[in-house]
C-alpha positions in Angstrom: 28.4 35.2 31.4 27.3 35.3 27.7 30.4 33.2 26.7 29.6 30.6 29.3 26.0 30.3 28.0 27.3 30.0 24.4 29.7 27.2 25.4 26.9 25.3 27.2 24.7 25.5 24.1 27.5 24.2 21.9 28.0 21.3 24.2 24.3 20.3 24.0 23.9 20.7 20.2 25.8 17.5 19.2 23.5 15.5 21.5 20.4 16.8 19.8 21.4 17.0 16.1 20.3 14.1 14.0 22.9 11.9 12.3 23.0 12.2 8.5 20.9 9.6 6.6 22.9 7.1 4.5 20.8 7.6 1.4 17.8 9.6 0.1 15.5 8.1 -2.5 12.7 10.7 -2.0 12.6 12.0 -5.6 13.4 15.6 -4.6 15.9 15.6 -7.3 12.9 15.8 -9.7 14.0 12.7 -11.5 15.0 9.1 -10.8 18.8 9.8 -10.5 18.9 9.0 -6.7 18.2 5.3 -7.5 20.6 2.8 -8.9 18.4 1.6 -11.8 15.0 0.7 -13.0 13.0 -2.2 -14.5 10.1 -0.9 -16.6 8.7 -1.3 -20.0 8.2 2.4 -20.7 9.0 5.8 -19.2 5.4 6.5 -18.4 5.2 3.5 -16.0 7.6 5.2 -13.5 6.7 8.9 -13.5 7.8 11.7 -11.2 4.7 13.7 -10.2 3.9 16.8 -8.2 0.5 15.6 -7.0 -0.1 13.7 -4.9 3.0 14.1 -2.7 3.5 13.1 1.0 6.4 15.5 1.5 8.5 17.9 -0.5 7.7 18.6 -4.1 7.8 15.3 -5.9 6.7 11.6 -5.6 6.8 8.5 -7.8 3.7 7.2 -9.6 4.2 3.5 -10.5 1.7 1.9 -13.0 1.5 -1.7 -14.1 -0.7 -3.1 -16.9 -1.2 -6.7 -17.5 1.7 -8.0 -19.7 4.3 -5.5 -18.4 7.4 -7.7 -18.1 10.6 -5.8 -18.6 13.0 -8.5 -17.5 11.4 -11.7 -18.9 10.6 -13.2 -15.5 7.5 -14.3 -13.7 4.9 -11.7 -13.0 4.4 -8.2 -14.2 6.3 -5.2 -12.9 7.7 -1.7 -13.1 10.1 -1.1 -10.3 13.1 1.1 -9.2 16.1 -0.6 -7.5 18.8 0.6 -5.2 21.9 -1.2 -3.8 22.3 0.0 -0.2 24.9 -2.5 1.2 22.3 -4.8 2.9 25.0 -7.4 3.8 25.6 -9.7 6.7 25.6 -7.9 10.1 24.5 -4.5 8.8 21.6 -2.7 10.5 19.5 0.1 9.0 16.3 2.0 9.3 14.1 2.8 6.3 11.3 5.3 6.0 8.9 5.8 3.2 5.2 6.5 2.4 2.9 4.7 0.0 -0.5 5.5 -1.4 -2.7 3.1 -3.3 -4.9 4.6 -5.9 -8.7 4.6 -5.2 -9.2 1.9 -7.9 -6.2 -0.3 -6.9 -7.3 -3.9 -7.8 -8.7 -6.1 -5.1 -7.5 -9.6 -6.1 -6.8 -12.8 -4.1 -3.2 -13.0 -5.2 0.1 -11.2 -4.5 1.0 -7.6 -5.4 4.3 -6.4 -4.0 4.9 -2.7 -3.4 8.3 -2.7 -1.6 10.8 -5.5 -1.3 14.4 -6.3 -0.4 15.4 -8.9 -3.0 18.4 -11.2 -2.7 21.1 -11.0 -5.4 20.3 -14.6 -6.6 18.5 -15.2 -9.9 15.3 -16.8 -8.6 13.0 -17.3 -5.6 11.0 -15.2 -3.3 12.7 -12.2 -1.6 13.7 -12.6 2.1 11.8 -9.5 3.0 8.7 -8.1 1.2 5.6 -6.0 1.7 2.7 -7.1 -0.5 -1.1 -6.8 -0.8 -3.4 -9.8 -1.1 -7.1 -9.1 -1.3 -7.9 -6.3 1.1 -4.9 -6.7 3.4 -1.2 -5.6 3.5 1.4 -8.1 4.7 5.0 -8.2 5.7 6.7 -11.6 5.0 10.2 -12.7 5.9 12.4 -15.6 4.9 10.4 -16.1 1.7 7.8 -18.3 3.5 4.1 -18.0 3.8 4.3 -19.2 7.4 6.5 -16.2 8.2 4.0 -13.4 7.7 4.9 -11.3 10.7 2.6 -8.3 10.2 -0.8 -7.7 8.6 -3.1 -4.7 8.3 -6.2 -3.7 6.3 -5.5 -2.1 2.9 -6.5 1.6 2.8 -6.8 3.3 -0.6 -6.5 7.0 -1.4 -4.4 8.1 1.6 -0.7 8.2 2.4 0.5 5.3 4.6 3.7 5.8 6.5 6.2 3.0 7.1 9.4 2.9 9.2 11.3 -0.4 9.0 14.2 -1.4 11.3 16.2 -4.4 10.1 19.3 -6.3 11.2 20.5 -8.0 8.1 21.7 -11.6 8.8 21.1 -15.1 7.5 21.1 -16.3 11.1 17.6 -16.0 12.7 19.2 -15.6 16.1 21.0 -12.5 14.8 18.7 -10.9 12.3 15.4 -9.1 13.2 12.7 -6.8 11.9 10.8 -4.1 13.7 8.0 -2.0 12.1 6.3 1.3 12.8 3.1 2.0 10.8 1.6 5.5 10.7 3.7 6.5 13.6 2.9 3.6 15.9 5.0 0.6 16.7 3.0 -2.3 15.3 5.7 -5.0 15.2 8.2 -5.2 18.1 11.6 -6.5 17.3 11.1 -10.0 15.9 13.8 -12.5 15.1 14.2 -13.4 11.4 16.7 -14.6 8.8 16.6 -11.4 6.7 19.3 -12.6 4.2 19.8 -15.9 2.4 23.1 -17.6 3.1 26.1 -16.1 1.2 23.9 -13.4 -0.5 23.2 -9.7 -0.2 20.0 -7.8 -0.6 18.9 -4.7 -2.5 15.8 -2.5 -2.4 13.1 -2.6 -5.1 10.1 -0.3 -5.0 7.2 0.3 -7.4 4.7 -2.4 -8.2 5.3 -6.1 -9.0 2.4 -8.5 -9.2 1.0 -11.8 -10.3 0.6 -11.9 -14.1 -3.0 -13.1 -13.7 -4.1 -9.7 -12.4 -6.1 -7.9 -15.2 -7.0 -4.3 -14.1 -4.3 -1.7 -14.2 -2.6 -1.0 -10.8 -1.3 2.4 -9.6 0.7 3.0 -6.5 2.5 6.2 -5.3 5.7 6.2 -3.3 7.4 9.1 -1.5 10.1 10.0 1.0 12.3 6.9 1.0 15.3 7.3 3.4 17.9 4.8 4.6 19.6 5.7 7.9 21.4 4.3 10.9 19.2 5.6 13.7 15.5 5.9 14.4 15.9 9.7 15.0 16.9 10.1 11.3 13.7 8.6 10.0 11.2 9.3 12.9 12.2 12.7 14.5 11.1 13.1 18.1 8.0 15.3 18.6 8.6 19.0 19.2 8.8 19.9 22.9 5.6 21.1 24.4 5.8 24.8 25.4 4.7 25.6 28.9 1.5 27.5 29.1 1.8 31.0 30.5 0.9 31.3 34.2 -2.2 33.4 34.7 -2.1 36.2 37.2 -3.8 35.2 40.5 -7.4 36.5 40.7 -8.4 37.9 44.1 -11.4 36.3 45.6 -14.3 38.6 46.2 -15.0 39.5 49.9 -17.4 37.1 51.6 -21.0 38.1 51.8 -22.2 38.3 55.4 -25.3 36.3 56.1 -28.3 37.9 57.8 -27.8 37.7 61.6 -30.4 36.3 64.0 -32.6 38.9 65.8 -30.6 40.6 68.6 -27.3 39.1 67.4 -24.4 40.9 65.8 -23.4 39.9 62.3 -20.5 37.5 61.8 -17.0 38.8 60.9 -17.2 42.0 63.0 -19.9 43.6 60.8 -22.3 46.1 62.1 -26.0 45.7 62.7 -28.5 47.4 60.5 -29.1 51.1 61.5 -32.6 50.4 62.9 -31.4 47.7 65.3 -30.0 49.0 68.7 -26.5 47.8 69.4 -26.3 45.2 72.2 -24.4 46.0 75.4 -21.5 43.8 76.5 -20.6 43.6 80.2 -17.1 44.3 81.1 -15.0 41.2 81.7 -13.5 40.4 85.1 -9.7 40.5 85.7 -8.5 39.8 82.2 -9.2 40.0 78.4 -10.3 37.8 75.6 -9.7 37.9 71.9 -13.0 36.0 71.2 -15.6 38.6 72.2 -18.0 39.2 69.4 -18.7 42.9 70.2 -15.0 43.8 69.6 -14.2 41.2 67.0 -13.1 44.0 64.7 -10.4 45.3 67.2 -6.9 43.9 67.5 -5.9 42.0 70.6 -3.8 44.8 72.2 -6.6 47.4 71.8 -9.1 45.0 73.3 -7.0 44.3 76.3 -6.2 48.0 76.9 -9.9 48.9 76.8 -10.7 46.1 79.3 -8.0 47.3 81.6 -9.3 50.9 81.6 -12.8 49.6 82.6 -11.4 47.5 85.4 -9.3 50.4 86.7 -12.3 52.7 86.6 -14.4 50.2 88.6 -11.8 49.8 91.3 -11.3 53.6 91.6 -15.1 54.0 92.2 -15.1 51.4 95.0 -12.1 53.1 96.7 -13.7 56.5 96.5 -11.1 58.0 94.1 
């Protein structure tokens, strides 16, 4: 019996075990070695920190000052990058958490915090998360008329993202789907997530308009690339059944006070100072509904009535 139970458990385990993620970029190595490379003007612009963290021991602190331009391109930036095989027809799930510092600048221009950039030399990325003013946006296809999600910016707290993407240059094939703070906020939406003939790669940190003056600080943690939703958003733990409480016996009913000259309900006795009423013998039969013998069983009641009837007949006959 024990062997059969063990075999049944082994048959179930493969169905409930998560598949392995394709890549971890969660900084739990304690350094930046999980990532392919970096674009930063100094080591202190992309720092591994132990506080704040969303999970594990480490997170990334990305800082950008006006003038930070490590690659001689438009805008100011300090970013990590990773090549994750985002090519035509591939499909992945990505999970990460971002926190904007309490003094993160509020400016009416773009500030990217996560993007999937094409491998061309110029142009806007085909998929990007950015802040403008007091709102976060998800834009696809590099076009302002293709902002598919928007939410208020929240500072000083961890914000959780799960992004599902089918990578394709064909809008009829590619799509995006977004979970934000554990809730589905963007159902599967068709989009051209690649540019024709190109691949994408991930960039995370902070990249913004060069016109922004105040320093900007963003924290990132927990990046995972995977092939199933279960890898990045585990199902909730099963709810344990509450123990069943032992039944509680109801207290016996309290008899109501009887009317004068009437017996109490339920076969109870009258008070000691009240004479018991007499009940005439019933003719040629018995009943289980007589109040004076309500406390007796049906057989005893019938037997008693029979004896009375026999006694009356015997008297008439002179026995």
